[in-house]
C-alpha positions as a Python dict, from the first residue, in 0.01 Angstrom:
ca = {
    (1, 'M'): (0, 0, 0),
    (2, 'V'): (-174, 117, 283),
    (3, 'R'): (-298, 430, 105),
    (4, 'E'): (-425, 293, -163),
    (5, 'H'): (-622, 44, 53),
    (6, 'D'): (-739, 322, 243),
    (7, 'E'): (-843, 524, -110),
    (8, 'Q'): (-1045, 172, -212),
    (9, 'R'): (-1228, 190, 154),
    (10, 'E'): (-1299, 535, 93),
    (11, 'A'): (-1436, 488, -241),
    (12, 'G'): (-1640, 208, -122),
    (13, 'T'): (-1813, 404, 169),
    (14, 'A'): (-1886, 667, -81),
    (15, 'S'): (-2044, 387, -320),
    (16, 'A'): (-2230, 225, -56),
    (17, 'A'): (-2358, 621, 91),
    (18, 'G'): (-2453, 646, -299),
    (19, 'G'): (-2652, 335, -288),
    (20, 'D'): (-2841, 422, 38),
    (21, 'G'): (-2938, 719, -79),
    (22, 'T'): (-3056, 579, -464),
    (23, 'R'): (-3261, 294, -184),
    (24, 'Q'): (-3429, 604, 7),
    (25, 'R'): (-3524, 765, -334),
    (26, 'L'): (-3657, 451, -442),
    (27, 'E'): (-3861, 400, -139),
    (28, 'A'): (-4005, 729, -145),
    (29, 'L'): (-4108, 633, -494),
    (30, 'T'): (-4255, 314, -407),
    (31, 'R'): (-4473, 494, -138),
    (32, 'V'): (-4545, 754, -339),
    (33, 'V'): (-4699, 510, -611),
    (34, 'E'): (-4889, 315, -313),
    (35, 'L'): (-5038, 639, -211),
    (36, 'A'): (-5146, 709, -611),
    (37, 'V'): (-5315, 389, -620),
    (38, 'A'): (-5501, 474, -323),
    (39, 'R'): (-5668, 751, -508),
    (40, 'P'): (-5925, 600, -753),
    (41, 'R'): (-5845, 910, -1011),
    (42, 'A'): (-5491, 880, -967),
    (43, 'A'): (-5495, 505, -1027),
    (44, 'D'): (-5743, 552, -1335),
    (45, 'R'): (-5454, 751, -1465),
    (46, 'L'): (-5173, 562, -1404),
    (47, 'R'): (-5324, 220, -1552),
    (48, 'A'): (-5428, 432, -1860),
    (49, 'A'): (-4999, 443, -1905),
    (50, 'G'): (-5042, 49, -1990),
    (51, 'T'): (-4703, -39, -1928),
    (52, 'S'): (-4448, -195, -1687),
    (53, 'V'): (-4141, 33, -1605),
    (54, 'A'): (-3836, -127, -1418),
    (55, 'I'): (-3642, 153, -1188),
    (56, 'T'): (-3238, 64, -1126),
    (57, 'A'): (-2944, 276, -1013),
    (58, 'A'): (-2578, 233, -1100),
    (59, 'G'): (-2480, 207, -746),
    (60, 'A'): (-2734, -8, -616),
    (61, 'P'): (-2869, -242, -884),
    (62, 'D'): (-2990, -480, -622),
    (63, 'A'): (-3242, -168, -504),
    (64, 'G'): (-3449, -123, -812),
    (65, 'V'): (-3844, -141, -832),
    (66, 'T'): (-4098, -220, -1101),
    (67, 'L'): (-4400, -38, -1154),
    (68, 'R'): (-4695, -248, -1273),
    (69, 'L'): (-4917, 3, -1413),
    (70, 'D'): (-5018, -230, -1700),
    (71, 'R'): (-5289, -422, -1413),
    (72, 'P'): (-5648, -367, -1319),
    (73, 'T'): (-5493, -211, -994),
    (74, 'P'): (-5136, -115, -1092),
    (75, 'T'): (-4903, -192, -837),
    (76, 'V'): (-4510, -128, -742),
    (77, 'E'): (-4286, -447, -652),
    (78, 'R'): (-3956, -418, -490),
    (79, 'G'): (-3671, -527, -737),
    (80, 'A'): (-3692, -439, -1118),
    (81, 'D'): (-3818, -701, -1373),
    (82, 'A'): (-3559, -700, -1660),
    (83, 'R'): (-3901, -837, -1847),
    (84, 'A'): (-4068, -469, -1804),
    (85, 'E'): (-4163, -280, -2098),
    (86, 'V'): (-3977, 42, -1985),
    (87, 'S'): (-3658, 68, -1799),
    (88, 'L'): (-3527, 387, -1658),
    (89, 'R'): (-3150, 336, -1496),
    (90, 'L'): (-3080, 634, -1295),
    (91, 'R'): (-2749, 756, -1164),
    (92, 'D'): (-2605, 745, -802),
    (93, 'D'): (-2604, 1126, -780),
    (94, 'E'): (-2943, 1164, -958),
    (95, 'P'): (-3237, 1382, -779),
    (96, 'D'): (-3579, 1244, -694),
    (97, 'L'): (-3713, 1078, -993),
    (98, 'L'): (-4030, 1324, -995),
    (99, 'A'): (-3838, 1643, -957),
    (100, 'R'): (-3983, 1918, -1114),
    (101, 'S'): (-3661, 2047, -1239),
    (102, 'P'): (-3520, 1913, -1416),
    (103, 'H'): (-3759, 1751, -1584),
    (104, 'L'): (-3724, 1399, -1633),
    (105, 'A'): (-3768, 1391, -1997),
    (106, 'M'): (-3468, 1636, -2010),
    (107, 'R'): (-3247, 1439, -1797),
    (108, 'I'): (-3324, 1132, -2061),
    (109, 'A'): (-3235, 1369, -2339),
    (110, 'A'): (-2927, 1475, -2167),
    (111, 'G'): (-2828, 1102, -2112),
    (112, 'E'): (-2864, 1118, -1719),
    (113, 'V'): (-3106, 883, -1693),
    (114, 'V'): (-3082, 607, -1925),
    (115, 'A'): (-3414, 475, -2054),
    (116, 'R'): (-3527, 165, -2291),
    (117, 'G'): (-3909, 114, -2463),
    (118, 'P'): (-4186, 310, -2484),
    (119, 'V'): (-4083, 547, -2224),
    (120, 'R'): (-4317, 816, -2305),
    (121, 'R'): (-4632, 612, -2154),
    (122, 'F'): (-4450, 639, -1826),
    (123, 'L'): (-4334, 1038, -1875),
    (124, 'R'): (-4704, 1115, -1940),
    (125, 'V'): (-4821, 986, -1552),
    (126, 'V'): (-4527, 1121, -1388),
    (127, 'P'): (-4729, 1472, -1352),
    (128, 'V'): (-4996, 1279, -1138),
    (129, 'L'): (-4721, 1104, -919),
    (130, 'R'): (-4544, 1450, -860),
    (131, 'A'): (-4921, 1548, -740),
    (132, 'V'): (-4960, 1309, -497),
    (133, 'Q'): (-4594, 1318, -387),
    (134, 'E'): (-4655, 1724, -332),
    (135, 'D'): (-5008, 1605, -176),
    (136, 'A'): (-4873, 1373, 61),
    (137, 'T'): (-4584, 1628, 183),
}
C-alpha cells in the first residue's frame, strides 16, 4: 500500500514536471508571437494566415494559448479557445513547437501532435515565427 502511494506520488511529480516544461514552452511561444507582432513585416505575414490557433498540451490543458492571426493586429491570448479554427495538442515531452527538427508538419503526420482544422494556414507562418525566435536568441 505504501509503495503504491509512493508510485502514485512519483507519477504525479513527473506529470507536474512535464506540465511545468509545457507551460514554459507555451510561454516562450507567447513571447515569440508578441515579438513578431511588434515587427511590421512579420505581423503582416501572421495576419495573412487568417486563422485562429488554439494550442494545448496533454499534461497541462489549462496552460494553453490561442493565437489570433485573423485580426487586424494579430494577438496571443493565454488559455485555449475551443472555438479556434485550428487546434494543436502537444504531448508533454514535445519539443519546442517551432523546432527545426523534426518539423511540426512531420510531427503532425506522425501523430505526435494532434491537429484539427486547416492547420496548413498555421504551418505557413511557422517559418516567420521561427525566424523571430532565432533573432531573439
